[in-house]
N, CA, C and O atoms as a DFTB+ gen file, in Angstrom:
572 C
 N C O
     1  1      10.154      40.182     -18.378
     2  2      11.275      39.284     -18.461
     3  2      10.979      37.959     -17.762
     4  3      11.328      36.892     -18.265
     5  1      10.330      38.036     -16.593
     6  2       9.982      36.829     -15.866
     7  2       9.013      35.974     -16.673
     8  3       9.069      34.746     -16.624
     9  1       8.135      36.623     -17.408
    10  2       7.151      35.893     -18.200
    11  2       7.825      35.096     -19.311
    12  3       7.396      33.988     -19.633
    13  1       8.873      35.656     -19.893
    14  2       9.600      34.955     -20.953
    15  2      10.276      33.709     -20.391
    16  3      10.219      32.637     -20.993
    17  1      10.916      33.857     -19.230
    18  2      11.546      32.692     -18.602
    19  2      10.508      31.632     -18.240
    20  3      10.745      30.436     -18.411
    21  1       9.367      32.077     -17.743
    22  2       8.307      31.143     -17.392
    23  2       7.806      30.410     -18.631
    24  3       7.592      29.198     -18.593
    25  1       7.619      31.134     -19.719
    26  2       7.163      30.522     -20.970
    27  2       8.189      29.517     -21.491
    28  3       7.816      28.428     -21.927
    29  1       9.462      29.865     -21.450
    30  2      10.518      28.937     -21.894
    31  2      10.537      27.698     -21.001
    32  3      10.681      26.579     -21.493
    33  1      10.394      27.896     -19.699
    34  2      10.386      26.770     -18.772
    35  2       9.217      25.832     -19.065
    36  3       9.388      24.613     -19.072
    37  1       8.051      26.383     -19.302
    38  2       6.869      25.570     -19.594
    39  2       7.062      24.799     -20.892
    40  3       6.725      23.617     -20.968
    41  1       7.605      25.460     -21.916
    42  2       7.807      24.788     -23.200
    43  2       8.837      23.672     -23.070
    44  3       8.644      22.591     -23.627
    45  1       9.927      23.913     -22.346
    46  2      10.944      22.877     -22.146
    47  2      10.377      21.703     -21.344
    48  3      10.648      20.542     -21.648
    49  1       9.600      22.017     -20.335
    50  2       9.004      20.955     -19.530
    51  2       8.077      20.092     -20.368
    52  3       8.104      18.865     -20.275
    53  1       7.260      20.737     -21.182
    54  2       6.329      19.993     -22.031
    55  2       7.080      19.115     -23.029
    56  3       6.687      17.973     -23.265
    57  1       8.150      19.634     -23.612
    58  2       8.893      18.837     -24.585
    59  2       9.619      17.677     -23.911
    60  3       9.734      16.599     -24.493
    61  1      10.109      17.886     -22.690
    62  2      10.770      16.798     -21.965
    63  2       9.773      15.711     -21.587
    64  3      10.095      14.525     -21.646
    65  1       8.575      16.107     -21.201
    66  2       7.555      15.118     -20.850
    67  2       7.165      14.280     -22.059
    68  3       6.970      13.070     -21.942
    69  1       7.051      14.914     -23.212
    70  2       6.709      14.189     -24.429
    71  2       7.832      13.259     -24.854
    72  3       7.575      12.212     -25.449
    73  1       9.065      13.621     -24.560
    74  2      10.204      12.818     -24.986
    75  2      10.399      11.576     -24.132
    76  3      11.078      10.638     -24.549
    77  1       9.807      11.559     -22.932
    78  2       9.977      10.400     -22.063
    79  2       9.146       9.233     -22.583
    80  3       7.984       9.404     -22.951
    81  1       9.748       8.047     -22.611
    82  2       8.984       6.884     -23.072
    83  2       7.881       6.540     -22.074
    84  3       8.002       6.786     -20.874
    85  1       6.819       5.972     -22.596
    86  2       5.724       5.563     -21.733
    87  2       6.155       4.384     -20.877
    88  3       6.929       3.534     -21.317
    89  1       5.662       4.342     -19.684
    90  2       5.998       3.253     -18.789
    91  2       5.286       1.976     -19.231
    92  3       4.162       2.013     -19.733
    93  1       5.951       0.873     -19.037
    94  2       5.321      -0.410     -19.330
    95  2       4.265      -0.684     -18.266
    96  3       4.241      -0.030     -17.223
    97  1       3.402      -1.643     -18.530
    98  2       2.366      -2.002     -17.566
    99  2       2.978      -2.444     -16.242
   100  3       2.472      -2.114     -15.169
   101  1       4.073      -3.194     -16.332
   102  2       4.723      -3.668     -15.118
   103  2       5.293      -2.502     -14.318
   104  3       5.198      -2.493     -13.091
   105  1       5.885      -1.520     -14.997
   106  2       6.415      -0.349     -14.307
   107  2       5.290       0.456     -13.662
   108  3       5.450       0.974     -12.557
   109  1       4.152       0.561     -14.350
   110  2       3.002       1.271     -13.786
   111  2       2.485       0.566     -12.546
   112  3       2.163       1.210     -11.547
   113  1       2.403      -0.766     -12.609
   114  2       1.923      -1.533     -11.458
   115  2       2.866      -1.376     -10.278
   116  3       2.420      -1.239      -9.139
   117  1       4.162      -1.397     -10.540
   118  2       5.150      -1.236      -9.484
   119  2       5.053       0.158      -8.867
   120  3       5.132       0.312      -7.648
   121  1       4.882       1.164      -9.712
   122  2       4.731       2.538      -9.212
   123  2       3.456       2.661      -8.378
   124  3       3.459       3.312      -7.334
   125  1       2.366       2.039      -8.837
   126  2       1.113       2.061      -8.085
   127  2       1.271       1.351      -6.745
   128  3       0.756       1.816      -5.728
   129  1       1.976       0.235      -6.745
   130  2       2.210      -0.509      -5.507
   131  2       2.996       0.339      -4.515
   132  3       2.689       0.351      -3.322
   133  1       3.997       1.037      -5.001
   134  2       4.793       1.903      -4.118
   135  2       3.941       3.032      -3.536
   136  3       4.099       3.392      -2.369
   137  1       3.041       3.591      -4.347
   138  2       2.150       4.647      -3.857
   139  2       1.244       4.109      -2.761
   140  3       1.036       4.763      -1.739
   141  1       0.706       2.911      -2.979
   142  2      -0.183       2.310      -1.985
   143  2       0.584       2.022      -0.696
   144  3       0.068       2.250       0.398
   145  1       1.806       1.525      -0.823
   146  2       2.620       1.258       0.364
   147  2       2.914       2.548       1.126
   148  3       2.899       2.557       2.357
   149  1       3.177       3.620       0.413
   150  2       3.435       4.910       1.067
   151  2       2.175       5.413       1.773
   152  3       2.245       5.951       2.878
   153  1       1.029       5.232       1.125
   154  2      -0.231       5.638       1.749
   155  2      -0.514       4.797       2.985
   156  3      -1.013       5.303       3.990
   157  1      -0.190       3.498       2.905
   158  2      -0.392       2.628       4.058
   159  2       0.497       3.067       5.221
   160  3       0.049       3.111       6.367
   161  1       1.734       3.385       4.930
   162  2       2.639       3.855       5.989
   163  2       2.083       5.115       6.652
   164  3       2.081       5.233       7.877
   165  1       1.618       6.039       5.844
   166  2       1.061       7.281       6.391
   167  2      -0.190       6.995       7.217
   168  3      -0.369       7.558       8.297
   169  1      -1.052       6.120       6.706
   170  2      -2.295       5.792       7.395
   171  2      -2.012       5.144       8.750
   172  3      -2.548       5.574       9.771
   173  1      -1.173       4.114       8.756
   174  2      -0.891       3.402      10.002
   175  2      -0.135       4.298      10.976
   176  3      -0.399       4.272      12.178
   177  1       0.800       5.087      10.465
   178  2       1.527       6.023      11.326
   179  2       0.562       6.973      12.018
   180  3       0.692       7.253      13.210
   181  1      -0.407       7.462      11.255
   182  2      -1.409       8.383      11.821
   183  2      -2.316       7.654      12.807
   184  3      -2.575       8.161      13.899
   185  1      -2.798       6.474      12.435
   186  2      -3.709       5.725      13.298
   187  2      -3.059       5.347      14.629
   188  3      -3.718       5.354      15.668
   189  1      -1.783       5.022      14.595
   190  2      -1.071       4.621      15.812
   191  2      -0.436       5.813      16.516
   192  3       0.122       5.679      17.606
   193  1      -0.526       6.978      15.883
   194  2       0.048       8.205      16.435
   195  2       1.531       8.001      16.773
   196  3       1.975       8.278      17.887
   197  1       2.278       7.512      15.784
   198  2       3.696       7.233      15.983
   199  2       4.516       8.514      15.928
   200  3       4.322       9.354      15.050
   201  1       5.414       8.647      16.856
   202  2       6.373       9.754      16.801
   203  2       7.422       9.388      15.751
   204  3       7.519       8.224      15.363
   205  1       8.206      10.358      15.285
   206  2       9.252      10.025      14.312
   207  2      10.217       8.953      14.826
   208  3      10.626       8.075      14.066
   209  1      10.578       9.020      16.099
   210  2      11.486       8.023      16.673
   211  2      10.820       6.638      16.703
   212  3      11.452       5.633      16.379
   213  1       9.556       6.597      17.091
   214  2       8.825       5.328      17.115
   215  2       8.670       4.761      15.709
   216  3       8.836       3.560      15.494
   217  1       8.353       5.626      14.760
   218  2       8.172       5.177      13.378
   219  2       9.466       4.576      12.834
   220  3       9.436       3.574      12.119
   221  1      10.569       5.173      13.162
   222  2      11.868       4.680      12.694
   223  2      12.134       3.271      13.226
   224  3      12.755       2.464      12.535
   225  1      11.684       2.969      14.416
   226  2      11.859       1.642      15.000
   227  2      10.750       0.674      14.584
   228  3      10.987      -0.523      14.422
   229  1       9.538       1.206      14.413
   230  2       8.370       0.383      14.129
   231  2       8.392      -0.206      12.718
   232  3       8.125      -1.395      12.544
   233  1       8.707       0.610      11.714
   234  2       8.543       0.167      10.327
   235  2       9.447      -0.990       9.914
   236  3       8.997      -1.837       9.143
   237  1      10.670      -1.078      10.369
   238  2      11.445      -2.287      10.020
   239  2      10.807      -3.569      10.579
   240  3      10.816      -4.610       9.922
   241  1      10.252      -3.483      11.801
   242  2       9.595      -4.650      12.390
   243  2       8.335      -4.982      11.602
   244  3       8.074      -6.148      11.306
   245  1       7.551      -3.957      11.260
   246  2       6.331      -4.177      10.493
   247  2       6.642      -4.774       9.121
   248  3       5.942      -5.677       8.664
   249  1       7.676      -4.277       8.473
   250  2       8.040      -4.805       7.153
   251  2       8.483      -6.263       7.235
   252  3       8.200      -7.053       6.335
   253  1       9.169      -6.612       8.300
   254  2       9.564      -8.008       8.510
   255  2       8.310      -8.871       8.712
   256  3       8.196      -9.962       8.153
   257  1       7.380      -8.364       9.517
   258  2       6.095      -9.056       9.721
   259  2       5.385      -9.257       8.388
   260  3       4.913     -10.351       8.079
   261  1       5.315      -8.181       7.604
   262  2       4.610      -8.239       6.319
   263  2       5.242      -9.281       5.395
   264  3       4.526     -10.023       4.724
   265  1       6.561      -9.343       5.354
   266  2       7.251     -10.321       4.508
   267  2       6.951     -11.750       4.938
   268  3       6.760     -12.632       4.101
   269  1       6.912     -11.972       6.247
   270  2       6.608     -13.325       6.730
   271  2       5.161     -13.709       6.440
   272  3       4.883     -14.855       6.088
   273  1       4.249     -12.772       6.582
   274  2       2.832     -13.032       6.276
   275  2       2.674     -13.358       4.795
   276  3       1.944     -14.282       4.434
   277  1       3.352     -12.607       3.943
   278  2       3.293     -12.881       2.501
   279  2       3.831     -14.271       2.192
   280  3       3.295     -14.974       1.336
   281  1       4.887     -14.664       2.887
   282  2       5.458     -15.991       2.685
   283  2       4.462     -17.086       3.016
   284  3       4.355     -18.072       2.288
   285  1       3.740     -16.921       4.099
   286  2       2.723     -17.911       4.479
   287  2       1.587     -17.903       3.465
   288  3       1.093     -18.962       3.078
   289  1       1.172     -16.724       3.036
   290  2       0.060     -16.618       2.082
   291  2       0.404     -17.259       0.743
   292  3      -0.457     -17.854       0.096
   293  1       1.646     -17.138       0.333
   294  2       2.061     -17.677      -0.966
   295  2       2.438     -19.155      -0.903
   296  3       2.596     -19.798      -1.941
   297  1       2.583     -19.696       0.300
   298  2       2.997     -21.093       0.465
   299  2       1.922     -22.024      -0.091
   300  3       0.794     -22.056       0.401
   301  1       2.285     -22.766      -1.104
   302  2       1.352     -23.675      -1.772
   303  2       1.546     -25.123      -1.317
   304  3       0.910     -26.030      -1.854
   305  1       2.420     -25.346      -0.328
   306  2       2.764     -26.716       0.057
   307  2       1.594     -27.456       0.702
   308  3       1.461     -28.668       0.534
   309  1       0.759     -26.749       1.427
   310  2      -0.356     -27.422       2.080
   311  2      -1.694     -26.922       1.576
   312  3      -1.846     -25.743       1.256
   313  1      -2.646     -27.807       1.507
   314  2      -3.974     -27.420       1.047
   315  2      -4.905     -27.088       2.207
   316  3      -6.028     -26.633       1.986
   317  1      -4.457     -27.306       3.428
   318  2      -5.292     -27.083       4.593
   319  2      -5.381     -25.589       4.895
   320  3      -4.428     -24.989       5.392
   321  1      -6.517     -25.004       4.593
   322  2      -6.722     -23.566       4.769
   323  2      -6.667     -23.176       6.239
   324  3      -6.124     -22.126       6.584
   325  1      -7.226     -24.014       7.104
   326  2      -7.197     -23.706       8.533
   327  2      -5.771     -23.676       9.070
   328  3      -5.440     -22.843       9.913
   329  1      -4.929     -24.582       8.585
   330  2      -3.528     -24.602       9.009
   331  2      -2.825     -23.304       8.598
   332  3      -2.045     -22.740       9.366
   333  1      -3.107     -22.847       7.394
   334  2      -2.506     -21.592       6.914
   335  2      -2.981     -20.412       7.764
   336  3      -2.190     -19.545       8.133
   337  1      -4.271     -20.388       8.066
   338  2      -4.809     -19.314       8.898
   339  2      -4.203     -19.349      10.300
   340  3      -3.944     -18.301      10.892
   341  1      -3.975     -20.559      10.833
   342  2      -3.370     -20.687      12.146
   343  2      -1.938     -20.164      12.136
   344  3      -1.512     -19.493      13.076
   345  1      -1.202     -20.470      11.081
   346  2       0.173     -19.979      10.969
   347  2       0.189     -18.449      10.908
   348  3       1.061     -17.810      11.498
   349  1      -0.771     -17.868      10.197
   350  2      -0.857     -16.402      10.123
   351  2      -1.202     -15.815      11.494
   352  3      -0.645     -14.794      11.898
   353  1      -2.119     -16.465      12.200
   354  2      -2.479     -16.005      13.537
   355  2      -1.282     -16.084      14.484
   356  3      -1.044     -15.167      15.270
   357  1      -0.542     -17.169      14.405
   358  2       0.651     -17.316      15.235
   359  2       1.661     -16.207      14.950
   360  3       2.277     -15.668      15.870
   361  1       1.829     -15.869      13.671
   362  2       2.740     -14.770      13.316
   363  2       2.241     -13.445      13.882
   364  3       3.032     -12.648      14.388
   365  1       0.943     -13.208      13.800
   366  2       0.389     -11.954      14.309
   367  2       0.619     -11.848      15.815
   368  3       0.951     -10.776      16.321
   369  1       0.445     -12.953      16.527
   370  2       0.682     -12.945      17.974
   371  2       2.153     -12.662      18.277
   372  3       2.477     -11.875      19.167
   373  1       3.029     -13.313      17.525
   374  2       4.472     -13.119      17.722
   375  2       4.841     -11.655      17.487
   376  3       5.570     -11.056      18.278
   377  1       4.335     -11.089      16.398
   378  2       4.707      -9.709      16.077
   379  2       4.016      -8.690      16.973
   380  3       4.532      -7.587      17.152
   381  1       2.877      -9.028      17.531
   382  2       2.265      -8.112      18.490
   383  2       3.225      -7.910      19.658
   384  3       3.391      -6.795      20.153
   385  1       3.851      -8.992      20.088
   386  2       4.847      -8.879      21.160
   387  2       6.044      -8.044      20.706
   388  3       6.561      -7.229      21.470
   389  1       6.485      -8.248      19.454
   390  2       7.607      -7.456      18.927
   391  2       7.235      -5.977      18.840
   392  3       8.066      -5.111      19.111
   393  1       5.991      -5.686      18.464
   394  2       5.551      -4.289      18.362
   395  2       5.538      -3.622      19.736
   396  3       5.812      -2.428      19.853
   397  1       5.217      -4.405      20.785
   398  2       5.167      -3.807      22.126
   399  2       6.547      -3.403      22.626
   400  3       6.657      -2.625      23.574
   401  1       7.582      -3.913      22.011
   402  2       8.935      -3.486      22.381
   403  2       9.252      -2.105      21.818
   404  3      10.183      -1.436      22.267
   405  1       8.462      -1.688      20.828
   406  2       8.702      -0.410      20.152
   407  2       7.651       0.629      20.546
   408  3       7.969       1.802      20.737
   409  1       6.403       0.188      20.663
   410  2       5.302       1.091      21.007
   411  2       4.525       0.497      22.176
   412  3       4.773      -0.640      22.577
   413  1       3.600       1.254      22.714
   414  2       2.843       0.789      23.879
   415  2       1.983      -0.434      23.533
   416  3       1.676      -0.686      22.368
   417  1       1.607      -1.178      24.565
   418  2       0.763      -2.368      24.398
   419  2      -0.552      -2.009      23.713
   420  3      -1.019      -2.725      22.827
   421  1      -1.142      -0.894      24.133
   422  2      -2.418      -0.460      23.570
   423  2      -2.310      -0.206      22.069
   424  3      -3.172      -0.635      21.301
   425  1      -1.264       0.483      21.656
   426  2      -1.091       0.763      20.229
   427  2      -0.668      -0.482      19.466
   428  3      -1.033      -0.638      18.301
   429  1       0.090      -1.370      20.093
   430  2       0.478      -2.620      19.434
   431  2      -0.756      -3.463      19.126
   432  3      -0.800      -4.158      18.112
   433  1      -1.754      -3.400      20.001
   434  2      -3.003      -4.126      19.756
   435  2      -3.786      -3.530      18.593
   436  3      -4.611      -4.215      17.987
   437  1      -3.539      -2.270      18.276
   438  2      -4.261      -1.591      17.196
   439  2      -3.616      -1.769      15.821
   440  3      -4.219      -1.414      14.808
   441  1      -2.409      -2.308      15.775
   442  2      -1.682      -2.428      14.510
   443  2      -2.501      -3.206      13.481
   444  3      -2.671      -2.754      12.349
   445  1      -2.998      -4.357      13.871
   446  2      -3.678      -5.224      12.916
   447  2      -5.032      -4.655      12.502
   448  3      -5.465      -4.850      11.366
   449  1      -5.698      -3.957      13.408
   450  2      -6.951      -3.295      13.057
   451  2      -6.716      -2.182      12.045
   452  3      -7.480      -2.022      11.094
   453  1      -5.651      -1.415      12.259
   454  2      -5.322      -0.340      11.319
   455  2      -4.949      -0.916       9.963
   456  3      -5.323      -0.375       8.923
   457  1      -4.208      -2.020       9.983
   458  2      -3.832      -2.684       8.726
   459  2      -5.074      -3.159       7.979
   460  3      -5.187      -2.956       6.770
   461  1      -6.002      -3.787       8.690
   462  2      -7.236      -4.274       8.066
   463  2      -8.102      -3.121       7.564
   464  3      -8.712      -3.213       6.499
   465  1      -8.151      -2.046       8.331
   466  2      -8.940      -0.884       7.926
   467  2      -8.382      -0.276       6.639
   468  3      -9.142       0.114       5.754
   469  1      -7.063      -0.198       6.537
   470  2      -6.458       0.336       5.314
   471  2      -6.784      -0.560       4.117
   472  3      -7.124      -0.063       3.044
   473  1      -6.681      -1.877       4.300
   474  2      -7.018      -2.805       3.215
   475  2      -8.461      -2.613       2.766
   476  3      -8.754      -2.651       1.570
   477  1      -9.359      -2.407       3.719
   478  2     -10.765      -2.178       3.387
   479  2     -10.929      -0.891       2.593
   480  3     -11.677      -0.860       1.616
   481  1     -10.246       0.162       2.995
   482  2     -10.317       1.433       2.267
   483  2      -9.814       1.278       0.831
   484  3     -10.425       1.792      -0.106
   485  1      -8.706       0.571       0.666
   486  2      -8.145       0.363      -0.672
   487  2      -9.110      -0.463      -1.520
   488  3      -9.343      -0.147      -2.687
   489  1      -9.668      -1.512      -0.938
   490  2     -10.612      -2.372      -1.664
   491  2     -11.840      -1.569      -2.120
   492  3     -12.286      -1.696      -3.260
   493  1     -12.375      -0.745      -1.217
   494  2     -13.546       0.075      -1.573
   495  2     -13.216       1.066      -2.687
   496  3     -14.009       1.267      -3.607
   497  1     -12.038       1.682      -2.595
   498  2     -11.633       2.639      -3.634
   499  2     -11.467       1.929      -4.971
   500  3     -11.872       2.452      -6.009
   501  1     -10.880       0.755      -4.947
   502  2     -10.708      -0.018      -6.173
   503  2     -12.066      -0.370      -6.778
   504  3     -12.267      -0.229      -7.984
   505  1     -12.989      -0.825      -5.945
   506  2     -14.325      -1.174      -6.430
   507  2     -15.039       0.051      -6.990
   508  3     -15.708      -0.033      -8.020
   509  1     -14.900       1.176      -6.319
   510  2     -15.514       2.422      -6.780
   511  2     -14.971       2.807      -8.161
   512  3     -15.727       3.205      -9.048
   513  1     -13.662       2.683      -8.327
   514  2     -13.048       3.031      -9.616
   515  2     -13.470       2.055     -10.716
   516  3     -13.640       2.454     -11.868
   517  1     -13.639       0.781     -10.365
   518  2     -14.093      -0.206     -11.357
   519  2     -15.505       0.137     -11.830
   520  3     -15.797       0.053     -13.023
   521  1     -16.378       0.522     -10.903
   522  2     -17.740       0.898     -11.262
   523  2     -17.718       2.127     -12.153
   524  3     -18.418       2.173     -13.164
   525  1     -16.923       3.122     -11.788
   526  2     -16.827       4.340     -12.600
   527  2     -16.281       4.031     -13.981
   528  3     -16.738       4.601     -14.971
   529  1     -15.309       3.136     -14.058
   530  2     -14.724       2.761     -15.345
   531  2     -15.771       2.084     -16.230
   532  3     -15.863       2.362     -17.425
   533  1     -16.556       1.195     -15.628
   534  2     -17.607       0.506     -16.397
   535  2     -18.665       1.482     -16.890
   536  3     -19.207       1.317     -17.983
   537  1     -18.956       2.492     -16.089
   538  2     -19.961       3.471     -16.478
   539  2     -19.466       4.355     -17.618
   540  3     -20.259       4.837     -18.426
   541  1     -18.158       4.565     -17.679
   542  2     -17.594       5.410     -18.731
   543  2     -17.390       4.662     -20.044
   544  3     -17.349       5.281     -21.107
   545  1     -17.262       3.341     -19.980
   546  2     -17.046       2.553     -21.189
   547  2     -18.319       2.568     -22.038
   548  3     -19.426       2.451     -21.514
   549  1     -18.149       2.711     -23.345
   550  2     -19.344       2.658     -24.198
   551  2     -19.943       1.257     -24.139
   552  3     -19.231       0.255     -24.072
   553  1     -21.251       1.220     -24.167
   554  2     -21.934      -0.071     -24.100
   555  2     -21.802      -0.794     -25.428
   556  3     -21.950      -0.208     -26.500
   557  1     -21.519      -2.087     -25.322
   558  2     -21.371      -2.900     -26.517
   559  2     -22.755      -3.371     -26.951
   560  3     -23.543      -3.849     -26.135
   561  1     -23.039      -3.233     -28.230
   562  2     -24.337      -3.627     -28.756
   563  2     -24.330      -5.103     -29.114
   564  3     -23.301      -5.668     -29.483
   565  1     -25.486      -5.703     -28.998
   566  2     -25.627      -7.087     -29.417
   567  2     -25.391      -8.079     -28.289
   568  3     -25.583      -9.279     -28.484
   569  1     -24.982      -7.615     -27.122
   570  2     -24.740      -8.537     -26.006
   571  2     -25.487      -8.091     -24.774
   572  3     -25.406      -8.743     -23.733
């Protein structure tokens, strides 16, 4: 009897999956971005050894920092690259102080290293997947 229910469940699940429309490229990118953000949260939480209480206080501050950094990075008003880098450095210094209000000074100093390390891991994984994708693609003749 259990096998019949299991078989019906599997068949219904398969038919429901087929009935769902495929996600658009933009929806896929957004879903991928959310996965990466979740992985980053887990990575940084682990690297900083945040307790649940600390994480609850830390992540709103980090997200505010991230939004401000993105704003500086996207700012097209000035062409001076050094000025942009200085503004980013100033923000990092400001937020290091904000992080120390939530976590210890030692761990606040590690925030940016953990962030950079995660970016490096993501970049390497992306490059690895690009190489694998190129190896799987059939070679085009004549070029």
